N, C-alpha and C positions, 0 to 999 in steps of 0.2 A: 504494500500500500504506500502510495507516495503522498506528498503534500497536497497536490491538486485534488486527489480523492478525499483526503481528510477535510480539506476546505469545503468540498461539496457536501460531505456528511455533516459538517458543522452547520451549514446552511439548512440542511434538511432537519436535523435533530434540534437545533437551537432556534430555529425559525429566525425571524428578523432580529430579535434581540441578541442572539448569540453571535451572529456574524458582525453586526454593527459594533458590538462591544469589542470583538477581536480587532476590527479595523481601527477603532480608536486606540486600542492598546499598541498596535504597531506604530501608529503615529506618535504616541507618547514615548515609546521606546526610542524612536529616532531622536526625539527631543532631549531625552535624559541620558542616553547611552553613548553619546558621541566620544566620550573619553575612555570607554571601557572596551576591552577585547572580549569578544564573545562569538559563538557560532550562530550565525543567522539562521541556519537550517534547524539547529536544535531549538532555538527560541521560537521559530515558526511552529514546529510541532507542539511545543509546550503551550503557546498561546491558543492555538486551535483546540487543543484537548483539555485545557485547564478547567472548563466548566461543564464538561459532558456529564459529570455526576449529578448535575442540577437539571438536566434535560429529562423530559418525560420518559424517553426510552430507557434511561439508566438510573433515574433517581430511586433511592431506597429510603423509606421513612426511618428517621432516627440515625441515619448515617451521614456524617459530614460530607458535603459535596466535594471538597478538595480531596479527601481520602478516597471517596468513591471514584472521582475522576482519575486519580492515579491508578486505582485498581483496574478500571476499564482499560486505561492505556497500557498497563503492564500485562494484562491477561489477554486482551482481545485485539488491540491495535498495533502496538509496537512490535510484537512478534512477527507481524506481516510485513515488516520493513527490512531493509538491509542495513540498518543503523548498527554501529558498533556498540558493544556493551557499555563503554564509557559514555557515549552519546545518550543511550537509553537511561543511564543513571542520572545524567544531568537533566534530562527532560522530566523524569519522574520527580526529582527533587523540586524543580521549578513548579510543577503542578501541585504537588502535595503541600508545599509551604507558601503558596501564593495568597491564601485567605488572610484577611486583616486580623482575624481573631487568633491566628497562629503566631506565637511570639518566639518560636524556635529560630535560631540563627540560620541563615543560608550560607552555602559555601560557594556556589558557582555564580558568576556574573549573570548568567541567564536567569537563575532564580531571583537574584536581586532585581534585575530589570523587570521581570514579570510582576513581582510583588509590588514594587513601587509604582509601576504603571497602573496596576489594578487599584491600588490605593488612590491614585490621582483620579481615576474614573469614578470614584465615589464622592469626589469633592466638586465644588463649583456648581454652576447652574445645571450641568449634566447630572451631577450627583443627586441634586434635589429632584430633577425631572424623573430620573430612574426610580427613585423611591415613591414619588407621587403616582407613577404609573402602576407600580407594584401594589400600592395601597388602595387603589381603586377610588372609591368615594370617601375614604377615611383620611382626610387631609391632616388632621391634628396628630394622629398616631404616626403617620408617615414623617411629618416634620420632627417629631420626637426621635424617631429612628435616625434621621439625617443628623440631628444634633449629637446624638449619642455616638454615632459612627465617627463624626468629625472629631470629637473629643478623644476618641480611642486611637485614631491614626495620625492626628496632626503633628505629633512629635516623633514619629517613627521613621521619617525620611532620613536617608543618609547621603544620597547623591545630591550634590549642589544644585543641579538643574531641577531636580524633582522638588527640592525644598523651595525653590523660587516659584515654581509653578503652583505648588501647594499653597504657599503664602497668598498668591494672587487669587487662586480659586476660593480659598477660605474667605477672603475679603468679599469677593463677589457673592458667595453663598450667603454670608451673613447679611449682606445688603438685600439680596433677593428675599430671604426669609423675613427680614424686618418689614419690607414693603408688603409682602403677602399678609403678614399678621396685621399690619396697619390697615390695609384695604379690606381685610376680613372682619373688622370691627369686633373681634373676639368670637366670631361665629364660624370658625373653621371646623 
């Protein structure tokens, strides 16, 4: 199985949200990873596969999506590639450790880039929009989740470019939330 096939399956299994999230991550990785050495191929596999455990086809109740994504990659997808054992190890580390709730340290630059890009995609106006869509008609709980996640990840960035993007996105996010709450007159 090659990257093109995995991209097509990401589109199929993750629907629009899966592939658009991946494309934003690729753009963010370009922006934050210019000073790091990494395998673009390994990172592409990791980005496409990192959320498969959250897709309908693979989700398991009570199982962390990052763990499940790594499990699916390890057992079903990566054995169908011609990747080296070292590449597979790097890809699995990046997938398993990408989630913002996981505080274990990463070893590879690929894992660092995926993690920090994924964190960034939870910040800013895009971060608020993602949570509002997920929350449906329940705006107030969605905003509480946005604020909670922001507090949890805002000090976890290590890459200088990621820190700067995070700083700007948090500023924009806070202003967006302030305006939303103001215009909601307390009836969100």
